[in-house]
C-alpha positions in Angstrom: 35.3 -25.5 50.2 31.9 -26.1 49.9 30.5 -22.8 49.3 32.8 -22.4 46.1 32.0 -25.9 45.1 28.0 -25.0 45.4 28.7 -21.6 43.1 30.1 -23.7 40.3 27.3 -25.7 40.6 25.0 -23.0 40.1 27.4 -21.4 37.6 27.8 -24.5 35.4 23.8 -25.0 35.6 22.9 -21.4 34.7 25.1 -21.7 31.7 23.4 -25.3 30.7 20.3 -23.9 31.7 20.4 -20.7 29.0 22.4 -22.8 26.2 19.8 -25.2 25.9 16.7 -22.1 25.5 16.5 -22.0 21.7 17.6 -18.8 20.0 15.0 -15.5 19.3 13.8 -16.6 15.6 14.6 -13.3 13.9 12.1 -12.1 11.6 14.7 -12.6 8.7 15.0 -16.2 9.4 10.8 -16.5 10.2 10.0 -15.7 7.0 12.9 -17.3 4.6 14.5 -14.1 3.8 18.1 -13.9 2.2 21.0 -10.7 2.7 21.5 -9.5 -0.8 21.1 -6.1 -2.8 18.2 -5.0 -4.2 18.3 -2.9 -7.1 14.5 -1.1 -7.5 14.0 -0.5 -11.4 10.9 2.0 -10.2 9.1 3.3 -7.1 6.0 2.0 -6.7 3.3 1.1 -4.0 4.3 0.6 -0.3 2.8 -1.7 2.5 3.6 -3.4 5.6 3.0 -6.9 7.1 3.6 -9.1 9.9 7.0 -8.5 12.0 7.5 -5.3 10.7 8.2 -6.5 6.7 8.0 -4.1 4.4 6.7 -5.2 0.7 7.4 -2.9 -1.9 6.5 -3.2 -5.3 8.5 -2.4 -8.4 6.2 -2.3 -11.6 8.8 -1.7 -13.9 10.5 -5.0 -12.9 7.3 -6.5 -12.1 8.4 -7.6 -8.9 7.2 -7.5 -5.4 10.0 -7.2 -2.8 9.9 -8.3 1.5 12.2 -6.8 3.0 13.2 -6.7 6.8 14.1 -3.0 7.0 15.7 -3.5 10.7 13.3 -0.6 11.5 13.3 0.7 15.3 11.1 3.3 17.3 12.6 6.5 18.1 10.7 9.8 20.1 7.7 11.2 19.6 4.9 9.7 17.9 3.4 13.3 15.7 5.1 14.0 12.5 5.3 18.5 11.2 8.2 17.6 8.6 7.9 20.8 6.7 9.8 20.9 3.3 10.2 16.9 3.3 11.0 17.6 -0.8 14.3 19.5 -0.3 15.1 17.4 2.9 15.2 14.4 0.8 16.5 16.0 -2.1 19.6 16.4 0.5 19.8 13.0 2.0 20.0 11.8 -1.9 22.2 14.9 -3.2 19.5 15.0 -6.1 16.9 18.0 -7.2 14.9 15.3 -8.7 12.4 13.8 -6.4 9.0 12.2 -6.6 6.8 10.6 -4.2 5.5 6.9 -5.6 4.4 6.4 -1.8 3.6 5.8 1.8 3.3 3.0 4.3 3.4 3.8 8.1 5.2 1.1 10.0 2.7 -0.2 12.8 5.2 -1.1 15.3 7.5 1.8 15.4 5.6 4.7 14.1 8.3 5.9 11.2 7.2 6.5 7.5 8.8 4.9 4.8 8.6 7.0 1.2 9.1 5.1 -2.3 10.3 7.4 -4.5 12.4 8.2 -7.5 15.4 9.8 -8.3 16.7 11.0 -11.9 17.0 7.4 -12.9 17.1 5.9 -9.5 14.6 4.4 -7.4 15.0 3.8 -3.5 13.1 4.1 0.2 13.6 6.9 2.6 12.3 6.7 6.1 11.4 9.6 7.8 11.0 9.4 11.7 8.9 12.2 14.1 11.8 13.7 14.8 11.8 14.9 11.4 15.1 12.4 10.7 15.1 11.7 6.6 17.5 8.8 5.7 17.3 6.4 2.7 17.6 2.6 3.8 20.5 0.6 2.5 19.1 -1.7 -0.1 22.4 -3.2 -0.6 22.8 -6.1 2.1 19.0 -6.2 3.0 17.7 -9.7 4.5 14.9 -9.3 1.7 12.9 -12.6 -0.9 10.9 -11.4 -4.0 8.3 -12.7 -6.2 8.0 -11.8 -10.2 4.8 -11.3 -11.6 4.3 -14.3 -14.1 1.9 -12.6 -16.5 3.0 -8.6 -16.8 2.4 -6.5 -19.6 5.8 -6.1 -22.0 7.4 -3.4 -21.1 7.2 -1.1 -24.1 4.9 1.7 -25.5 1.8 1.0 -27.2 -1.2 2.1 -28.7 -5.1 2.5 -26.6 -7.7 4.7 -29.3 -5.8 8.4 -29.1 -3.7 7.2 -26.4 -0.2 6.2 -25.7 1.3 4.8 -22.5 3.3 1.4 -21.5 1.3 -0.7 -19.8 3.9 -1.9 -17.5 3.7 1.1 -15.7 0.7 0.0 -14.1 1.7 -3.7 -13.6 1.6 -2.9 -9.7 -0.5 0.2 -8.9 -1.6 -1.3 -5.5 -0.6 -3.7 -3.0 -2.0 -5.3 0.8 -1.0 -8.2 3.4 -3.9 -9.5 4.6 -4.7 -13.5 6.3 -1.0 -14.3 5.2 -1.1 -13.0 1.2 -0.7 -10.4 -0.5 -2.8 -9.0 -3.0 -1.8 -6.8 -5.7 -3.5 -4.8 -7.8 -2.7 -3.5 -11.7 -2.8 -4.6 -14.7 -1.8 -8.3 -17.1 -1.3 -9.1 -20.6 -3.6 -10.0 -22.5 -7.2 -9.7 -22.8 -8.9 -7.8 -20.3 -5.8 -6.8 -18.6 -7.9 -5.0 -14.8 -6.1 -7.7 -12.7 -5.7 -8.7 -8.8 -3.6 -11.1 -8.1 -2.4 -13.0 -4.9 0.9 -14.4 -3.5 1.1 -16.3 -0.6 3.6 -15.4 2.4 6.8 -16.4 2.7 6.5 -16.4 -1.0 5.5 -20.1 -2.3 3.9 -19.9 -5.5 3.2 -17.2 -7.9 -0.5 -16.7 -8.7 -1.1 -15.8 -12.3 -3.9 -13.6 -11.4 -7.9 -12.8 -11.4 -9.4 -10.3 -14.0 -11.6 -7.7 -12.9 -14.6 -6.3 -14.3 -16.8 -3.2 -13.7 -19.3 -1.3 -14.3 -18.4 2.0 -15.1 -20.7 4.5 -13.9 -19.6 7.7 -15.3 -19.1 6.4 -18.4 -21.9 4.3 -18.8 -20.3 0.5 -19.5 -18.2 -2.6 -18.5 -15.1 -2.3 -18.2 -12.4 -4.6 -18.2 -9.4 -2.7 -19.1 -8.6 0.5 -16.5 -6.7 -1.4 -13.4 -7.6 -0.7 -9.5 -6.0 2.8 -8.1 -6.0 2.0 -4.3 -8.0 -0.6 -2.4 -8.3 -2.0 1.2 -9.2 -5.2 2.4 -12.3 -4.9 4.5 -15.2 -7.0 5.9 -18.4 -6.0 4.4 -20.9 -7.4 5.9 -18.7 -10.1 7.6 -17.3 -11.3 4.2 -13.9 -10.6 3.5 -13.7 -7.9 0.8 -11.9 -5.2 -1.3 -12.9 -1.8 -1.7 -11.2 -0.3 -4.8 -10.9 2.8 -6.2 -10.5 3.2 -9.9 -10.1 6.6 -12.1 -12.9 8.6 -13.4 -14.1 7.4 -9.7 -16.2 4.5 -9.4 -15.8 2.8 -6.2 -16.2 -1.3 -5.9 -16.5 -3.9 -3.6 -15.0 -7.2 -4.4 -15.5 -10.5 -2.7 -12.3 -12.0 -1.8 -13.3 -15.4 -1.6 -13.7 -15.6 -5.2 -10.6 -14.9 -6.0 -9.7 -18.6 -4.9 -12.4 -20.2 -7.0 -12.8 -18.5 -10.4 -10.2 -16.6 -13.0 -12.7 -14.0 -13.6 -14.4 -11.5 -10.9 -17.5 -9.2 -11.2 -17.2 -6.2 -8.8 -20.2 -4.6 -7.8 -20.2 -0.7 -8.0 -21.4 0.5 -5.0 -20.8 4.1 -5.9 -19.9 7.3 -8.6 -17.3 9.7 -7.0 -17.3 12.1 -9.7 -15.3 12.3 -12.9 -11.7 14.0 -14.0 -10.3 12.2 -10.8 -8.2 9.5 -9.8 -8.0 7.8 -5.9 -4.4 8.5 -4.7 -5.0 6.9 -1.1 -7.1 4.9 0.7 -7.6 3.8 4.3 -10.7 2.4 7.0 -10.9 3.7 10.3 -13.2 3.4 13.6 -14.5 5.9 14.9 -17.7 6.1 17.6 -18.9 2.5 16.8 -18.5 2.8 13.1 -16.1 2.0 10.5 -15.1 4.6 7.8 -12.8 5.1 4.7 -11.0 8.1 3.9 -10.0 8.2 0.3 -7.2 11.0 -0.8 -8.1 12.2 -4.4 -6.0 13.8 -7.6 -8.7 16.3 -8.3 -11.9 15.9 -5.4 -9.9 16.5 -2.0 -10.5 14.3 0.9 -13.3 11.8 0.6 -14.6 10.8 4.4 -16.8 7.9 2.9 -19.6 6.2 5.1 -19.8 2.4 5.0 -23.2 1.8 6.5 -25.1 -1.0 4.8 -22.6 -1.3 2.4 -23.5 -5.3 2.2 -26.8 -4.4 1.1 -26.2 -1.6 -1.2 -27.5 -2.1 -4.8 -25.2 -1.9 -7.4 -25.0 1.0 -10.0 -26.1 0.2 -13.5 -27.1 3.2 -14.8 -24.8 5.7 -16.5 -24.3 9.2 -14.3 -23.5 11.8 -16.3 -21.8 15.3 -16.0 -19.6 14.8 -13.1 -22.6 13.5 -10.7 -22.2 11.4 -8.1 -24.1 8.6 -7.0 -24.9 5.5 -4.6 -22.4 5.5 -1.0 -22.9 8.7 0.7 -19.4 11.0 1.3 -18.3 14.3 2.7 -15.3 16.0 1.8 -12.7 17.3 4.3 -11.7 20.4 3.5 -9.4 20.8 6.3 -7.2 17.6 4.3 -6.5 19.7 1.1 -4.2 19.3 -1.0 -3.4 15.6 0.5 -1.2 14.1 -2.1 0.0 10.4 0.2 -2.3 9.4 2.9 -1.9 6.3 5.4 -3.0 5.5 9.1 -0.5 6.2 11.8 -3.3 4.9 14.8 -6.3 4.7 15.9 -7.0 8.4 16.5 -4.3 9.5 13.5 -3.7 9.6 9.8 -0.5 10.5 8.3 -0.3 12.5 5.2 1.9 14.3 2.5 0.4 18.0 1.8 1.6 19.8 -1.4 0.9 22.9 -1.6 -0.1 24.5 -5.0 3.5 25.3 -6.9 5.0 24.9 -2.9 7.2 22.5 -0.8 5.8 19.6 0.6 4.7 18.8 4.4 4.3 15.8 6.0 2.2 15.6 9.1 0.0 13.5 11.4 -3.7 15.1 11.3 -6.7 13.8 13.2 -9.0 11.3 11.9 -12.3 13.4 10.7 
């Protein structure tokens, strides 16, 4: 009888102990995400933040979404997915698929692609084993913030060219130190901007206009958006390293963004005209930091960061497609890369588009 009472007492004590422990807080609860439907109007930039939260830029809607993908790690840590476009088309039952961006979940190693298929946009998950599956956006934990000063959604003429500035309201984004940094165009004069949003989303930032010296053009400009950027400590100072079309490489101290409404970037390299930067990552190798940048017409560049904090600003025109400033080398083995993200400390994940051929998603050793 005593043994029975003792066992019963221990059972009650264990139950009380377990029930008194606080329940584990989910990522969605921690960041104030609520379940609901996310309807993307366009495919745009992607970036991962804390606890595997995926940030999605929707340029047409001029919105940033934070979603909890509930992603889980799968077997394998290397990719070699042939005919990527065909597999996405099969998963969506659509032949018209365009990839806007790619991001690797650092917690699981799975890849997420922002895509547009016909009139619809969405997110595709690809695991190392080659499984391709759409992310269900119908009842997903999410929150969002709207750009407060996005360009009007209409075609306008600038000189001899027509374009819709809204399609460039969000050109790239990144999470750093509790903030989302968003590059793109804003409404009004000097439209090139960088915006800041606290996360969890608590307030909207009006944005900070960015002016640079465009060496290939030989003039200062404040109307072309940053195409891709990375947050990066330059000489111990938190900064953005940004790439523009035609191809100036610019450093922008982040601390300036909190105190002024206009920033003068420092152009530290001109990497050639008739080219658009596509993606950019930073990695360490043999005790040194390097930038790896994929381009539309000039291959993948491995850019040195040596003495970048003391690099002299380019202030003179660089003509005839020439280059100047920070040194780099072109990685010929990575020809055809159209999407790029860091997979781990030693490898990158790339989408390679063969000329007039299929796309391949594969992991490659960092050069």
